[in-house]
Backbone as CSV, one residue per row, in Angstrom:
resi,resn,N_x,N_y,N_z,CA_x,CA_y,CA_z,C_x,C_y,C_z
1,THR,-2.823,2.864,20.859,-1.880,3.638,21.483,-2.664,5.018,21.687
2,TRP,-1.876,5.936,22.786,-2.265,7.100,23.090,-1.729,8.328,22.364
3,LYS,-1.350,7.834,21.148,-0.646,8.725,20.336,-1.210,8.882,18.876
4,ARG,-0.929,9.966,18.108,-1.413,9.929,16.844,-0.235,10.471,16.230
5,PHE,-0.312,10.283,14.643,0.795,10.953,13.988,-0.125,11.829,12.816
6,LEU,0.801,12.864,12.450,0.369,13.750,11.289,1.361,14.031,10.226
7,LEU,1.036,13.689,9.061,1.822,14.074,7.860,1.869,15.377,7.567
8,ARG,2.971,15.899,7.445,3.021,17.378,6.711,4.000,17.454,5.390
9,CYS,4.041,18.342,4.859,4.760,18.483,3.603,6.241,18.206,3.528
10,THR,6.785,18.086,4.816,8.134,17.369,4.893,8.524,16.660,6.029
11,GLY,7.505,16.418,6.821,7.731,15.947,8.108,6.607,15.129,8.723
12,VAL,6.650,14.331,9.912,5.722,13.609,10.596,5.462,14.201,12.026
13,GLY,4.513,14.638,12.277,4.391,15.192,13.864,3.430,14.204,14.535
14,GLN,3.859,14.241,15.941,3.376,13.151,17.031,2.651,14.112,17.972
15,TYR,1.121,13.589,17.960,0.286,14.197,18.910,-0.164,13.385,20.082
16,SER,-0.388,13.825,21.337,-1.084,13.266,22.240,-2.342,13.205,22.198
17,LEU,-3.277,12.083,21.973,-4.511,12.047,22.466,-5.552,12.308,23.465
18,ILE,-4.553,12.640,24.500,-5.154,12.515,25.808,-5.104,14.369,26.002
19,THR,-4.101,14.970,25.830,-4.200,16.140,25.903,-4.165,17.235,24.563
20,ASP,-4.145,16.589,23.465,-4.204,17.080,22.081,-2.868,17.887,21.997
21,GLU,-2.009,17.635,22.677,-0.746,18.523,22.510,0.253,17.601,21.498
22,LEU,0.886,18.705,21.090,2.205,18.376,19.919,3.326,17.726,20.908
23,ILE,3.866,16.678,20.718,4.681,15.944,21.165,6.011,16.338,20.925
24,ASP,6.071,15.963,19.401,7.404,15.988,18.737,7.075,16.059,16.972
25,THR,8.024,16.642,16.429,8.131,16.265,14.883,9.834,16.031,14.459
26,VAL,9.676,15.219,13.250,10.504,14.733,12.603,10.544,15.250,11.038
27,ASP,11.664,15.559,10.546,11.818,15.882,9.179,12.223,14.590,8.396
28,VAL,11.342,14.351,7.366,12.052,12.939,6.668,12.207,13.391,5.208
29,GLY,12.277,14.580,4.940,12.407,14.664,3.683,11.183,15.334,2.727
30,ASP,10.893,14.865,1.755,9.995,15.528,0.726,8.897,14.738,0.690
31,TYR,7.823,15.361,0.634,6.163,14.786,0.596,6.053,13.287,1.137
32,PRO,6.081,13.269,2.693,5.845,11.898,2.907,4.320,11.785,2.801
33,ALA,4.066,10.192,2.840,2.434,9.899,2.119,1.759,9.099,3.387
34,LEU,2.235,7.901,3.009,1.215,6.466,3.682,2.109,6.038,5.044
35,LEU,1.581,5.448,5.924,2.306,5.176,6.972,1.971,3.607,7.115
36,ALA,2.897,2.680,7.597,2.873,1.502,8.091,3.213,1.459,9.549
37,ILE,2.590,0.577,10.724,2.818,0.854,11.813,3.275,-0.267,12.579
38,ASN,4.581,-0.443,13.232,4.777,-1.681,14.217,4.593,-1.340,15.590
39,PRO,3.690,-1.674,16.190,3.178,-1.034,17.499,3.893,-2.047,18.655
40,ASP,4.393,-2.854,18.148,5.370,-3.968,19.104,6.817,-3.185,19.456
41,ASP,7.616,-2.636,18.060,8.562,-2.162,18.586,8.361,-0.457,18.405
42,GLU,7.199,0.076,18.447,6.989,1.376,18.429,7.550,2.043,17.136
43,LYS,7.354,1.644,16.021,8.178,2.288,14.828,7.155,2.631,14.043
44,LEU,7.334,3.645,13.016,6.530,3.981,11.976,7.429,3.780,10.665
45,TYR,6.832,3.260,9.735,7.467,3.465,8.133,6.503,4.345,7.351
46,VAL,7.051,5.131,6.702,6.811,6.422,5.955,7.192,6.003,4.480
47,SER,6.074,6.079,3.634,6.413,6.140,2.198,6.325,7.596,1.224
48,ARG,6.464,8.036,0.217,6.346,8.973,-0.522,5.063,9.142,-1.102
49,MET,5.011,10.562,-1.574,3.695,10.876,-2.577,3.842,10.732,-3.771
50,MET,2.849,10.391,-4.177,2.966,10.204,-5.735,3.325,11.451,-6.745
51,MET,3.956,11.183,-7.775,4.346,12.705,-8.694,5.276,13.759,-8.264
52,TYR,5.452,13.816,-6.903,6.179,14.869,-6.267,7.560,14.511,-5.915
53,ALA,7.548,13.427,-5.252,8.947,12.834,-4.255,9.980,12.794,-5.226
54,ASP,11.202,12.963,-4.870,12.569,12.630,-5.740,13.217,11.511,-4.962
55,THR,13.013,11.405,-3.551,14.104,10.321,-2.901,13.479,9.076,-3.412
56,TYR,14.713,8.390,-3.019,14.651,6.589,-3.322,14.655,6.145,-1.700
57,VAL,13.877,6.492,-1.173,13.908,6.055,0.398,12.445,5.972,0.730
58,ILE,12.591,5.151,1.881,11.315,5.131,2.982,11.960,5.649,4.234
59,ASN,11.312,6.034,5.246,11.920,6.200,6.403,11.219,5.332,7.803
60,GLU,12.043,4.807,8.529,11.509,4.207,9.995,11.782,5.573,10.988
61,ILE,10.493,5.789,11.511,10.579,6.439,13.078,10.382,5.622,13.915
62,ASP,11.413,6.016,14.847,11.178,5.199,16.245,10.385,6.498,16.997
63,TYR,9.375,5.909,17.916,8.344,6.564,18.579,8.597,6.324,20.104
64,SER,9.216,5.509,20.482,9.375,4.359,21.761,9.805,5.546,22.855
65,GLY,10.551,6.554,22.535,11.207,7.698,23.739,10.461,8.860,23.593
66,ASN,11.139,9.904,24.319,10.340,11.139,24.399,10.377,11.844,23.180
67,ASN,11.365,11.577,22.287,11.391,12.330,20.789,11.258,11.317,19.712
68,LEU,11.015,11.828,19.047,11.009,10.982,17.538,12.392,10.883,16.999
69,SER,12.774,9.777,16.366,14.418,9.697,15.849,13.856,8.922,14.659
70,ASP,14.605,9.166,13.336,14.501,8.351,11.945,15.517,7.868,11.587
71,ARG,15.556,7.255,10.721,16.626,6.631,9.656,16.313,6.538,8.290
72,ASP,16.711,6.447,7.006,16.696,6.125,5.994,16.741,4.906,5.646
73,ILE,15.917,4.297,4.872,16.130,3.041,4.201,16.119,3.424,2.817
74,PRO,17.304,3.049,2.170,17.451,3.448,0.505,17.052,2.323,0.107
75,LEU,16.222,2.524,-1.192,16.226,1.396,-2.309,16.377,2.087,-3.440
76,ASP,15.722,1.110,-4.611,16.764,1.492,-5.864,15.650,2.323,-6.685
77,SER,14.364,2.425,-6.370,13.154,3.124,-7.210,12.606,4.448,-6.582
78,PRO,12.404,5.434,-7.209,11.738,6.639,-6.486,10.213,6.277,-6.504
79,ILE,9.570,7.400,-5.858,8.111,7.528,-5.524,7.571,5.916,-4.889
80,LEU,8.227,5.740,-3.868,7.888,4.329,-3.009,6.766,5.116,-1.989
81,HIS,5.475,4.295,-2.844,4.032,5.018,-2.432,3.676,3.964,-1.450
82,GLY,2.954,2.862,-2.119,2.217,1.682,-1.442,3.179,1.211,-0.429
83,ILE,2.648,0.918,0.919,3.638,0.281,2.056,2.688,-0.319,3.205
84,CYS,3.315,-1.631,3.602,2.428,-2.438,4.597,3.351,-3.058,5.225
85,ILE,3.168,-3.573,6.329,3.864,-4.603,7.108,3.299,-6.078,7.262
86,ASP,3.944,-7.065,7.132,3.495,-8.447,7.295,3.051,-8.610,8.723
87,PHE,2.099,-10.036,8.772,1.522,-10.404,10.100,2.628,-10.560,11.272
88,VAL,3.692,-11.175,10.895,4.490,-11.300,12.015,5.825,-10.109,12.237
89,LYS,5.308,-8.886,11.527,6.048,-7.782,11.607,7.844,-7.696,11.333
90,ALA,7.917,-8.802,10.580,9.150,-9.224,9.838,9.814,-8.172,8.957
91,ASN,8.918,-7.863,8.337,9.081,-7.306,6.781,8.172,-6.303,6.544
92,ILE,8.558,-5.054,5.643,7.843,-4.169,5.251,7.808,-4.438,3.717
93,PHE,6.379,-3.845,3.086,6.446,-4.157,1.361,6.250,-2.751,1.172
94,THR,6.844,-2.411,0.010,6.548,-1.307,-0.823,6.719,-0.932,-2.118
95,VAL,6.095,-0.514,-2.937,5.755,-0.420,-4.276,6.214,0.988,-4.844
96,SER,6.933,1.119,-6.090,7.328,2.292,-6.586,5.975,2.763,-7.828
97,ASN,5.332,3.720,-7.390,4.333,4.204,-8.498,4.773,4.068,-9.873
98,THR,6.004,4.413,-10.049,6.361,5.055,-11.461,7.005,4.046,-12.068
99,ALA,7.959,3.347,-11.233,8.650,2.246,-11.856,8.091,0.669,-11.860
100,ASP,6.846,0.735,-11.200,6.216,-0.674,-11.394,7.389,-1.468,-10.537
101,TRP,7.615,-1.468,-9.253,8.708,-2.249,-8.832,8.387,-2.458,-7.202
102,LEU,8.345,-3.411,-6.817,7.873,-4.170,-5.551,9.261,-4.667,-5.021
103,TYR,9.146,-4.340,-3.589,10.177,-4.456,-2.393,9.603,-5.094,-1.267
104,ARG,10.480,-6.320,-0.739,10.340,-6.602,0.579,11.549,-6.387,1.441
105,VAL,11.379,-5.505,2.537,12.678,-5.044,3.353,12.254,-5.734,4.667
106,ASP,13.690,-6.385,5.288,13.933,-6.811,6.439,13.895,-5.744,7.550
107,ILE,13.119,-5.631,8.514,13.031,-4.701,9.296,13.784,-4.986,10.616
108,ASN,13.908,-6.186,10.789,14.553,-6.758,12.071,15.977,-7.373,12.275
109,GLY,16.519,-6.914,10.810,17.909,-7.033,10.563,18.753,-6.141,10.001
110,ALA,19.610,-6.007,9.325,20.567,-5.093,8.369,19.663,-4.064,7.559
111,GLY,18.510,-4.508,7.283,17.690,-3.766,6.084,18.011,-4.287,4.881
112,ASP,18.490,-5.600,4.772,18.480,-6.292,3.554,17.057,-6.527,3.030
113,TYR,16.939,-6.544,1.589,15.653,-6.499,0.822,15.874,-7.391,-0.495
114,LEU,14.630,-7.723,-0.636,14.453,-8.378,-1.822,13.555,-7.426,-2.907
115,SER,13.746,-7.689,-4.319,12.922,-6.694,-5.159,12.619,-7.304,-6.276
116,VAL,11.479,-7.051,-7.347,11.205,-7.728,-8.204,10.484,-6.498,-9.328
117,SER,10.703,-6.557,-10.433,9.742,-5.613,-11.349,8.340,-6.162,-11.493
118,MET,7.175,-5.720,-11.214,5.984,-6.110,-11.596,5.595,-6.253,-13.033
119,ASP,6.435,-5.802,-14.062,6.288,-5.552,-15.252,7.518,-6.631,-15.956
120,PRO,7.562,-7.971,-16.256,8.783,-8.430,-16.975,9.587,-8.139,-17.726
121,SER,9.045,-7.114,-18.545,9.826,-6.368,-19.739,10.644,-5.354,-19.214
122,ASN,10.395,-4.902,-17.981,11.481,-3.676,-17.589,12.230,-4.338,-16.499
123,ASN,13.338,-4.221,-16.785,14.321,-4.613,-15.590,15.490,-3.607,-15.168
124,ASN,14.635,-2.302,-15.033,15.448,-1.141,-14.701,14.286,-0.684,-13.477
125,PRO,15.103,-0.805,-12.088,14.202,-0.337,-10.996,13.555,1.435,-10.873
126,GLU,14.827,2.222,-11.957,14.593,3.323,-11.962,13.680,3.956,-12.991
127,TYR,13.401,3.129,-13.931,12.641,3.682,-15.073,11.415,3.926,-14.956
128,PRO,10.917,5.138,-15.289,9.522,5.416,-15.195,8.823,4.714,-16.178
129,ASN,8.428,3.470,-15.514,7.471,2.381,-16.390,6.071,3.006,-16.674
130,LYS,5.554,3.240,-15.528,4.206,3.638,-15.592,3.106,2.876,-16.055
131,LYS,3.436,1.141,-16.272,2.255,0.345,-16.463,1.092,0.453,-15.910
132,PHE,1.662,-0.368,-14.689,0.567,-0.687,-13.297,0.306,0.468,-12.529
133,GLN,1.295,1.094,-12.276,1.048,2.407,-11.564,0.376,1.723,-9.912
134,PRO,1.118,1.123,-9.504,0.675,0.512,-8.062,0.245,1.715,-7.079
135,ILE,-0.753,1.452,-6.276,-0.880,2.632,-5.218,-0.743,2.122,-3.703
136,GLN,-1.377,0.948,-3.293,-1.638,0.682,-2.162,-1.332,-0.699,-2.026
137,CYS,-0.495,-1.260,-1.105,-0.386,-2.815,-0.706,-0.794,-3.056,0.598
138,ILE,-1.480,-4.367,0.818,-1.921,-4.564,2.027,-1.502,-6.188,2.326
139,ALA,-1.146,-6.670,3.300,-1.092,-7.916,3.800,-2.607,-8.643,4.053
140,LEU,-2.408,-9.705,3.198,-3.844,-10.580,3.326,-3.716,-11.502,4.386
141,ASN,-2.509,-12.487,4.444,-2.193,-13.416,5.265,-0.814,-13.687,5.651
142,ASP,-0.296,-14.768,6.122,1.055,-14.928,6.389,2.058,-14.833,5.251
143,SER,1.402,-15.223,4.146,2.364,-15.285,2.990,1.793,-14.067,1.708
144,LEU,0.541,-13.957,1.847,0.045,-13.011,0.461,-0.161,-11.393,0.912
145,ILE,0.017,-10.828,-0.010,-0.013,-9.450,-0.157,-0.955,-8.800,-1.654
146,ALA,-1.585,-7.863,-1.451,-2.525,-7.639,-2.602,-2.187,-6.285,-2.733
147,ILE,-2.036,-5.955,-3.858,-1.634,-4.443,-4.373,-2.861,-3.699,-5.459
148,THR,-3.381,-2.623,-5.403,-3.750,-2.060,-6.221,-3.094,-1.347,-7.305
149,CYS,-3.347,-1.574,-8.556,-2.590,-0.617,-9.817,-3.666,0.150,-10.689
150,SER,-3.483,1.384,-10.278,-4.288,2.468,-10.904,-4.267,2.050,-12.398
151,ALA,-3.385,2.007,-13.207,-3.199,1.918,-14.425,-3.607,2.998,-15.252
152,ALA,-3.382,4.176,-15.003,-3.864,5.428,-15.568,-3.648,5.681,-16.889
153,GLY,-2.987,5.036,-17.608,-2.733,4.828,-19.088,-3.768,3.945,-19.830
154,GLU,-3.106,3.523,-20.903,-4.100,2.595,-22.019,-3.549,1.424,-21.999
155,ALA,-2.485,1.230,-21.237,-1.674,-0.302,-21.580,-2.484,-1.421,-21.019
156,VAL,-2.769,-1.261,-19.835,-3.649,-2.358,-19.005,-4.726,-1.677,-18.313
157,LYS,-5.717,-2.571,-17.872,-6.862,-2.163,-17.143,-6.502,-1.751,-15.877
158,GLY,-7.261,-1.515,-15.048,-7.196,-1.219,-13.275,-7.472,-2.482,-13.019
159,GLN,-6.323,-2.950,-11.937,-6.618,-4.189,-11.488,-5.746,-4.282,-10.209
160,ILE,-6.298,-5.235,-9.228,-5.939,-6.134,-8.062,-4.941,-6.992,-8.445
161,GLN,-3.619,-6.857,-7.597,-2.658,-8.062,-7.854,-2.679,-8.654,-6.710
162,ILE,-2.251,-10.150,-6.837,-1.863,-10.851,-5.276,-0.429,-11.346,-5.759
163,TRP,0.173,-11.004,-4.672,1.853,-11.481,-4.723,2.002,-12.525,-3.314
164,ASN,2.931,-13.372,-3.690,3.723,-14.245,-2.588,4.858,-13.342,-2.099
165,GLY,4.549,-12.784,-0.774,5.405,-12.221,-0.061,6.725,-13.015,0.332
166,ASN,6.753,-14.014,0.577,7.745,-14.682,0.909,9.064,-14.530,-0.231
167,ASP,8.612,-14.940,-1.240,9.393,-15.068,-2.160,9.385,-13.783,-3.598
168,LEU,8.311,-12.995,-3.403,7.883,-12.206,-4.557,7.539,-12.536,-5.934
169,THR,6.748,-13.735,-5.889,6.251,-14.262,-6.992,4.709,-13.934,-7.437
170,PHE,4.514,-13.570,-8.409,3.036,-13.391,-8.975,2.278,-14.453,-8.555
171,MET,0.950,-14.039,-8.168,-0.121,-15.166,-7.924,-1.101,-15.175,-8.666
172,SER,-2.182,-14.093,-8.819,-2.965,-13.899,-9.476,-3.489,-12.310,-9.526
173,SER,-4.446,-11.996,-10.310,-4.913,-10.463,-10.444,-6.461,-10.765,-11.110
174,TYR,-7.137,-9.310,-10.613,-8.404,-9.246,-11.273,-8.654,-8.062,-11.653
175,GLU,-8.866,-7.796,-13.248,-9.018,-6.794,-14.160,-10.359,-5.927,-13.599
176,PHE,-10.646,-4.741,-13.720,-11.672,-3.963,-13.672,-11.478,-3.137,-15.315
177,ASP,-12.461,-2.203,-15.413,-12.360,-1.399,-16.749,-11.338,-0.666,-16.899
178,PHE,-10.880,-0.253,-18.122,-10.046,0.712,-18.320,-10.686,2.013,-17.879
179,GLY,-9.806,2.701,-17.159,-10.175,4.020,-16.497,-10.817,3.867,-14.995
180,SER,-10.881,2.597,-14.756,-11.325,2.434,-13.502,-10.916,3.056,-12.257
181,ARG,-9.178,2.928,-12.490,-8.549,3.791,-11.450,-8.589,2.862,-9.789
182,PRO,-8.174,1.646,-9.674,-8.403,1.160,-8.645,-7.531,1.865,-7.352
183,TRP,-7.811,2.348,-6.256,-7.071,3.249,-5.199,-6.756,2.512,-4.095
184,HIS,-7.627,2.767,-2.784,-7.173,2.337,-1.595,-8.051,1.044,-1.525
185,LEU,-7.384,0.244,-0.468,-8.090,-0.941,-0.369,-7.680,-1.568,1.001
186,ILE,-8.761,-2.511,1.322,-8.938,-2.952,2.853,-9.439,-4.222,2.966
187,LYS,-8.613,-4.934,3.751,-9.071,-6.184,4.140,-10.389,-6.413,4.867
188,SER,-11.076,-7.469,4.763,-12.226,-7.820,5.728,-11.854,-8.194,7.036
189,PRO,-12.306,-7.888,8.196,-11.762,-8.532,9.499,-12.321,-9.934,9.576
190,ILE,-13.327,-10.074,8.718,-14.021,-11.675,9.264,-13.844,-12.788,7.939
191,ASN,-13.540,-11.984,6.941,-13.674,-13.204,5.722,-12.412,-13.065,4.569
192,GLU,-11.997,-13.819,3.826,-10.958,-13.818,2.914,-11.652,-13.044,1.861
193,GLU,-11.616,-11.623,1.950,-12.427,-10.709,1.073,-11.564,-9.349,1.289
194,VAL,-11.518,-8.518,0.019,-10.850,-7.078,0.223,-12.088,-6.372,-0.271
195,PHE,-12.090,-5.004,-0.066,-12.867,-4.051,-0.598,-11.685,-2.792,-0.980
196,VAL,-12.220,-2.571,-2.298,-11.359,-1.597,-3.030,-12.459,-0.831,-3.575
197,VAL,-11.663,0.712,-3.286,-12.414,1.979,-4.189,-11.982,2.317,-5.301
198,LEU,-12.803,2.538,-6.483,-12.453,2.758,-7.921,-12.697,4.037,-8.192
199,GLY,-11.373,4.882,-8.395,-11.284,6.384,-8.347,-11.617,6.898,-9.901
200,GLY,-12.292,6.150,-10.654,-12.496,6.414,-12.060,-13.975,7.457,-12.077
201,THR,-14.017,8.063,-13.180,-15.256,8.928,-13.778,-15.836,8.445,-14.824
202,THR,-16.980,8.969,-15.137,-17.665,8.538,-16.321,-18.142,7.373,-16.203
203,GLY,-18.684,6.660,-15.007,-19.037,5.245,-15.076,-18.347,4.217,-14.632
204,ASN,-16.734,4.620,-14.305,-15.876,3.485,-14.156,-15.647,3.436,-12.505
205,GLY,-16.322,4.283,-11.824,-15.803,4.292,-10.342,-16.858,3.561,-9.467
206,GLY,-16.779,3.536,-8.103,-17.362,2.729,-7.112,-16.615,2.091,-6.330
207,VAL,-17.330,0.970,-5.473,-16.594,0.116,-4.559,-16.798,-1.297,-4.821
208,ALA,-15.890,-2.141,-4.860,-16.176,-3.594,-5.344,-15.479,-4.290,-3.913
209,SER,-15.802,-5.696,-4.221,-15.630,-6.864,-3.210,-15.071,-7.701,-3.924
210,LEU,-13.914,-7.876,-3.554,-13.218,-9.268,-4.498,-12.765,-10.298,-3.206
211,ILE,-13.366,-11.540,-3.637,-12.782,-12.644,-2.609,-12.041,-13.666,-3.093
212,TYR,-10.938,-14.148,-2.231,-10.070,-14.692,-2.632,-9.750,-15.834,-2.127
213,GLY,-8.902,-17.086,-2.618,-8.653,-18.179,-2.112,-8.050,-19.163,-2.580
214,GLU,-7.595,-20.392,-2.362,-6.515,-21.398,-2.933,-7.271,-22.274,-3.411
215,GLY,-7.330,-22.769,-4.943,-7.940,-23.493,-5.406,-7.440,-25.126,-5.291
216,ASP,-8.054,-25.896,-5.702,-7.693,-27.647,-5.412,-6.329,-27.677,-6.154
217,ASP,-6.095,-27.021,-7.257,-4.480,-27.117,-7.829,-3.509,-26.249,-7.330
218,GLY,-3.785,-25.546,-6.148,-3.041,-24.646,-5.479,-2.852,-23.425,-6.016
219,VAL,-3.635,-23.054,-6.747,-3.670,-21.706,-7.817,-4.660,-20.887,-6.992
220,ILE,-4.088,-19.448,-6.833,-5.075,-18.635,-6.079,-6.444,-18.140,-6.892
221,ILE,-7.230,-18.338,-6.618,-8.284,-17.586,-6.912,-8.982,-16.440,-6.582
222,PHE,-9.049,-15.343,-7.544,-9.415,-14.012,-7.026,-10.622,-13.647,-8.080
223,GLU,-11.834,-13.597,-7.583,-12.836,-13.032,-8.111,-13.922,-11.944,-7.434
224,GLN,-14.729,-11.281,-8.168,-15.469,-10.370,-7.656,-16.695,-11.000,-7.114
225,LYS,-16.946,-10.576,-5.981,-18.111,-10.760,-5.062,-19.321,-9.802,-5.379
226,TRP,-19.018,-8.648,-5.528,-20.115,-7.582,-5.861,-19.421,-6.516,-6.100
227,ARG,-20.288,-5.314,-6.681,-19.768,-4.235,-7.242,-20.898,-3.043,-7.144
228,THR,-20.801,-2.118,-6.901,-21.681,-0.879,-6.574,-22.161,-0.737,-7.957
229,PRO,-23.344,-0.042,-8.285,-23.555,0.603,-9.698,-22.536,1.865,-9.824
230,THR,-21.727,1.644,-11.012,-20.706,2.568,-11.186,-21.439,4.011,-11.361
231,ASN,-22.361,4.292,-11.735,-22.611,5.611,-12.081,-23.007,6.611,-11.073
232,ASP,-23.367,5.676,-9.975,-23.346,6.525,-8.494,-22.325,7.181,-7.786
233,TYR,-21.118,6.835,-8.100,-20.003,7.209,-7.429,-18.829,7.490,-8.776
234,ASN,-18.024,8.596,-8.197,-17.097,8.925,-8.924,-15.672,9.376,-7.912
235,MET,-14.511,9.474,-8.682,-13.206,9.877,-7.826,-13.064,9.434,-6.536
236,LEU,-14.139,8.273,-6.093,-13.452,7.670,-4.803,-12.163,7.672,-4.248
237,HIS,-11.736,7.621,-3.020,-10.177,7.509,-2.670,-9.909,6.827,-1.653
238,GLY,-10.396,7.025,-0.541,-10.100,6.279,0.990,-11.302,5.375,1.087
239,ILE,-10.983,4.304,1.882,-11.756,3.253,2.255,-11.449,2.561,3.466
240,ALA,-12.560,2.493,4.653,-12.320,1.691,5.826,-13.649,1.035,6.018
241,VAL,-13.338,-0.222,6.998,-14.303,-1.112,7.418,-14.266,-1.105,8.868
242,ASP,-15.664,-1.371,9.463,-15.717,-1.681,10.758,-15.268,-2.970,11.411
243,ALA,-15.089,-2.889,12.665,-14.285,-4.340,13.220,-15.108,-5.505,13.147
244,LEU,-16.549,-5.193,12.994,-17.145,-6.454,12.682,-17.518,-6.777,11.097
245,GLY,-17.000,-6.201,10.179,-16.950,-6.193,8.751,-18.386,-6.208,8.408
246,LYS,-19.179,-5.192,8.791,-20.483,-5.019,8.367,-20.532,-3.788,7.522
247,TYR,-20.052,-2.760,7.999,-20.236,-1.328,7.224,-18.906,-0.952,6.509
248,LEU,-18.967,-0.369,5.446,-17.847,0.439,4.824,-17.961,1.772,5.009
249,TYR,-16.989,2.303,5.096,-16.737,3.886,4.832,-15.643,4.396,4.115
């Protein structure tokens, strides 16, 4: 696309990559955070910043015309931070950082959604559960999504979870250390592999590669391929991979 988007404290701005000029802005409320994009329909989906936002919505922004337009998609939990779109561009997934609640929203219909608690002991989508504290979610294939759980408390270890996006059932997880703080992750463009940054300090940080696949019994296998020496990195946050799957940034 020849356009780019910039998040501000209350809105989203659209810029031209050709002229570097501001095209339009749209106010979406408090503290927009992450973006998921549907380039086919020219729509953006905007989540909310952790620890600050009060709204129970994500935004759908239409950028197909000369001006941006948006609509709220209301859900049942606050601080909907992690967000991604499935491969067929029929649903978006979003997770509440405080309530540990996962949503699948139909974006081609009336906005109907399916939701589930990531913690079976919590049945309240508004309650600040903060057991897993999910950060980001990404689509792995036609049916699976992966979610980083920073687990800032002492209840569980930092981990990556795999869920079936078709029915929102838990499939598998991989645990790191306490205080490892798994943050952003990205899928390899060539292998069934994900790369995750660990935002921990005092020897708990780094970068890890996890491979996944289905075993003979149908169970999703999720295991570590490699991990950087933890003492070399602290407080890592963002991550990207080149198109050939050779370098991480």
